[in-house]
N, C-alpha and C positions, 0 to 999 in steps of 0.2 A: 458449188454443189457437185458431188461426185456422181458420175454416171454409173449405175449398178451393172450395166451390161458390158462395161469395159473391164477386162481382166487385168489386174495390176500386179500379179505375181503371187507367190506363196504367202501363206499367213506368217505373221511376225512371231516366230517362236523364240522365246528368250534363250540366250546362249547356255544358261544353266540347264536347259531342257533338251539341248540338241541331241543327246543320246537317246531320247525317248520317242523318236519318230516311229510311227507304226510300221514303216517299211523294214525296220530292223527286227521286228517281232514276227514277221510272216514266214520266215524260213522257206521261201519259194512258193508259198501258197498265195494265189491271187485272192485279194479281198476287194469287193466292190459293193457299193450301195445300189447299183443297177440290177436289173433282173436278168441281164445277159452281159456277155463280154464281146465287144466288137472283134470280129475275126476269129472267134472261138466257137465251138459247138459244145453244148452240154451233152455228154455221153451218158452220164448216169447221175441221178439225184440220190443223195445219201441221207437226206432228212435234215431236220432242224438241229442246229448246234448252238450251245450257250456257253458264255464265259461270264462269271460273276465274281466280283470282289467287293469287300466291305472294309473300309479303313476307319480308324478312330483318330481323332485329333488329340494331341496331348494338351494338358491344361495350360501350359505356358504358351503354346501356339494359339490356343483358343482365346486366351487373355489378350495376346498381341493382336489378334484379328478383331476383337471387340474394340480395342483402342484405335486401330487403324480405321475401322468402319465409322468411327466418330469423325475422324479427319477426312475420310473419303479416299478413294483411289483403289487400285487393284490390291487384292489380298493374295500376294505372290505365293505364300506358303500353300494356300488352298488351291491355287492354280496348279502348282507343281504336283500336289497330291492328286488332283483330278487327272492330270496327264498320266501319272503313274498308274492310277486306277484304270484308265482307258487302255493303256498298253498291257496291263495284266489281263484285262478282260479279252483283248484281242489275242493275246498269247494262248489263252485257254480255248478260245474258239478254234484257233489254228491247230492246237494240239488234238482237240477232239476230231477235227476234220482229217488230220493226218492219220489218226488212229482208225478211222473208218476207211482209209484208203483214198481220200479225196485230195485234190490239188487246187480247189477254189472254193470260196464262200461268196455266194451272191445274195443280194438283198440284205446286206449287212446293216444292222441298226444298233443304236445305243439307247439306253435308258439310264438316267442318273437321278439320284434323289438323296434326301437327307433323312436318316432314320434316328431321330432324337440324339443328335450329336455325332452320328456315324455317317460317313459318306459311302454310298453304294453306287457302283456302275455295273450294268449288265450289257454285254454285247451279244447279239444273236443274229443268225442268218441261216441260209440253206447251204449245207455242204454238198459239193458235187465234184464230179470228174469232168474236166474239160479237155478238148484237144484243139490245137490251132488248125484252122481250115483255110485261112487267107494269109499267104506269105507277105502280102503288102500291108497287112495290119500292123499298127504300131506295137512295139514290144511293151508288155506290161512291166512297170517298174520293179515289182517284187520279184520278177523272174530274172532280172539282169544280174549277172555275176560280177563281183569285184567292186 
């Protein structure tokens, strides 16, 4: 039995998706699901920001997924599509945050669903301006250069 309180490392991301990590989409904007960022102070709240994307499946992929669902197992094409949707949604949240002059999104959330054969993903959160106030605080990964 696996102990859920023990951290075992990052999620297993398939190699074909390695270029789809959200860190590559944030362009220096901090994104977090928390309501604050340890070691940073929220200077200004810029309001809610949204990023929405809707994708369709082509008929060949849909047929392949139906056949795969009979046999069982992961529907890799659909997984890849949802990773792409998530990253597009994050990119749009980041773009809206930057357009408002922000450098962080707090309380980031996702909503995903199926719209009659179309997959939709919405990312939303609160855009804000933050400043570092604790030099001993860990660096936020999205801010690291290189």
